[in-house]
C-alpha positions in Angstrom: -0.1 -0.2 0.2 1.6 3.1 -0.7 0.1 6.5 -0.6 0.9 9.7 0.6 -0.7 10.3 4.3 -2.0 13.1 5.9 -3.6 11.2 8.8 -3.0 7.5 10.1 -5.9 6.6 12.0 -5.0 3.1 12.5 -1.8 1.6 12.4 -3.1 -2.1 12.2 -3.2 -1.6 8.8 0.4 -1.7 7.5 2.3 -0.8 4.8 4.2 1.2 2.7 3.7 5.3 2.8 4.7 8.7 1.9 6.0 10.7 4.5 3.8 13.7 5.8 3.0 15.0 9.2 1.1 11.7 10.4 -0.7 10.5 13.1 0.1 7.5 15.3 -3.0 6.1 17.4 -4.3 2.6 18.7 -1.1 1.1 16.9 -1.2 -2.4 19.2 -4.5 -2.4 18.2 -4.1 -5.5 15.5 -7.3 -6.5 13.0 -7.9 -10.3 12.6 -7.6 -9.3 9.0 -4.9 -8.2 7.9 -2.9 -10.9 7.7 -0.2 -9.9 10.3 0.7 -12.7 13.3 1.8 -10.6 16.1 4.2 -12.6 18.5 2.6 -13.3 21.8 6.0 -11.5 23.2 7.0 -8.5 21.1 8.1 -4.7 20.7 7.3 -2.8 17.6 9.2 -1.0 15.2 8.7 1.9 12.7 11.0 2.2 9.8 12.2 5.1 8.1 14.0 6.0 5.1 15.9 9.8 5.3 18.6 8.9 3.4 18.2 11.6 0.3 18.1 10.4 -2.8 18.6 6.4 -2.0 15.8 3.9 -3.4 14.9 0.2 -2.7 16.1 -0.2 1.1 14.8 -3.2 3.0 15.5 -3.7 6.5 16.5 -6.9 8.3 16.1 -8.4 12.0 17.8 -11.1 12.8 18.4 -11.9 8.7 14.7 -12.2 8.6 13.1 -9.3 6.3 11.0 -6.5 7.8 9.7 -4.4 5.2 8.9 -6.8 2.3 8.2 -3.8 -0.2 11.3 -1.6 -0.4 11.6 2.1 0.4 12.8 5.2 -1.4 13.7 8.1 0.2 10.7 10.2 2.5 8.9 6.5 2.8 8.6 4.1 5.9 7.0 1.0 6.6 4.7 1.5 9.7 5.3 -0.4 13.3 5.2 -4.2 13.1 5.8 -6.5 15.8 9.0 -7.8 16.4 10.1 -10.4 19.0 11.1 -8.9 22.6 14.9 -9.6 22.8 18.1 -8.5 21.2 18.4 -8.0 17.6 20.6 -7.6 15.0 19.2 -5.0 12.5 20.7 -4.6 9.0 19.8 -2.6 5.9 20.4 -3.9 2.9 19.4 -2.1 -1.2 17.1 -4.0 -3.3 17.7 -7.7 -3.4 21.1 -7.0 -2.5 22.6 -9.6 0.0 25.3 -6.6 1.4 24.5 -4.9 4.1 25.1 -1.3 4.0 25.0 -1.0 8.1 24.1 -3.0 10.8 23.4 -1.9 14.6 22.1 -4.1 17.9 18.8 -2.9 19.3 17.4 -4.6 22.2 13.6 -5.0 22.1 11.4 -4.5 25.2 7.9 -5.6 25.3 5.3 -3.7 24.0 8.0 -0.8 23.5 7.9 1.1 20.5 10.8 2.0 18.4 12.0 4.4 15.3 14.7 3.1 13.1 15.9 5.6 10.5 17.9 4.9 7.2 20.2 8.2 7.2 23.2 10.1 5.4 23.8 9.5 1.5 23.1 6.5 -0.5 27.2 5.8 -0.5 27.0 6.3 3.2 23.7 4.8 4.9 23.5 4.3 8.1 21.2 3.0 10.6 20.0 4.9 13.8 17.5 3.4 16.4 15.6 5.7 19.2 12.8 4.3 21.7 9.1 5.7 21.2 8.0 6.0 24.3 6.7 9.2 25.4 4.4 10.0 28.7 1.6 11.6 28.5 1.5 15.5 28.9 0.9 17.3 32.6 -2.8 18.8 30.7 -4.7 19.3 27.8 -2.9 22.8 27.3 0.5 20.9 27.1 1.6 18.5 24.2 5.2 16.7 24.1 7.8 17.2 21.4 11.1 15.3 20.9 13.4 16.4 18.0 16.0 14.2 16.2 18.3 16.0 13.9 18.8 13.6 10.4 20.0 15.7 7.7 23.5 14.8 7.4 25.4 18.1 6.2 22.8 20.5 8.1 25.5 22.5 10.4 24.9 22.3 14.5 21.3 23.9 14.8 19.3 25.7 17.5 15.8 24.3 17.7 13.1 27.2 18.3 9.3 27.3 18.2 6.9 30.7 17.6 5.9 31.6 20.8 8.1 29.9 23.4 10.8 31.8 25.1 14.3 30.9 24.4 15.5 27.9 22.1 14.9 24.0 23.2 18.3 23.0 22.5 21.5 22.5 20.4 21.2 19.4 17.7 24.3 18.4 15.6 23.3 15.1 13.4 22.0 12.2 14.9 21.4 14.2 18.3 18.0 13.6 20.0 16.2 15.2 22.6 14.0 13.4 25.1 10.3 14.2 24.9 9.9 17.7 26.1 6.4 19.3 27.6 5.9 22.7 25.8 2.5 24.5 25.4 0.7 23.7 22.8 0.9 25.5 19.6 -1.2 25.8 17.1 0.3 27.0 13.5 3.2 28.4 14.8 6.6 28.7 12.9 9.2 26.0 13.8 12.8 27.5 13.4 16.1 25.7 12.7 18.8 28.6 13.7 22.6 28.0 12.7 23.9 27.7 16.1 27.1 29.6 15.3 25.7 32.5 13.1 22.4 32.6 15.1 21.1 33.3 11.4 17.4 31.0 11.0 18.1 28.7 8.0 14.8 26.7 8.0 11.2 27.9 8.9 8.1 25.7 8.9 4.3 26.4 10.2 3.5 23.3 12.5 0.7 22.5 14.9 1.2 20.4 17.6 -2.4 19.7 19.9 -2.7 19.6 23.3 -2.7 16.2 25.4 -0.6 14.3 22.7 3.2 13.6 22.0 5.2 14.1 19.0 8.5 13.1 17.3 10.0 15.8 15.2 13.0 15.1 13.2 15.0 16.9 10.0 15.6 15.4 6.9 17.2 16.3 3.7 20.4 17.9 1.9 20.9 21.8 3.8 21.3 23.8 0.4 20.1 21.2 -2.1 18.6 23.0 -5.4 16.5 19.9 -5.7 13.1 20.5 -3.7 12.5 17.0 -3.3 15.9 16.3 -1.4 15.9 19.9 0.3 16.1 20.3 4.2 12.8 19.5 5.6 11.0 18.7 9.2 8.2 16.2 9.8 6.9 14.8 12.6 4.9 11.9 13.9 1.8 12.2 16.5 1.3 9.5 19.1 
């Protein structure tokens, strides 16, 4: 199932999708008719290709294919169950048996994980992050976690219009914890060069109260190709 996503209401319908801002709800409610056999003791992995210009990526867990449908840049494969325990994750291109990168991930019971393919097509890396935010303290608050996944973007500060100060400084691969902030309604999110203090990217975002979001940068800073240029995406839990 390949399509552009605005909202995902139920991740039990697994498939390959185009990245946009999207929501994740009921991700552990698996329908009987979706063809997915859920192990009794499982965690859940979401796999996303944010390696600009790369094509045909497949993730393997202990040499078992995770996504049968290969991912091109800016595509993701929804959360799918993986048996708990230590897993060796590898990424390959197309039907090749050559491992482009390998990492280890300890999958815990009912925990969620995001795995990203990052960097250039010639130097693909795998990165994994735990996706288990707690609920905000009230419906007037939201939680966000930021991950800097654009390989050539300089060190940046994250800022949001209407929130005093910045929300941290990030180099490539850096991730924050889930931070509680006031809910955000159609405000600018800024990436600011931490050395020059110049704003190098901005985008209007909305973060609803009572929710949590994983926000990440992607693309090539300064690219002439708008499909590969620096951008921000986010997932709502």
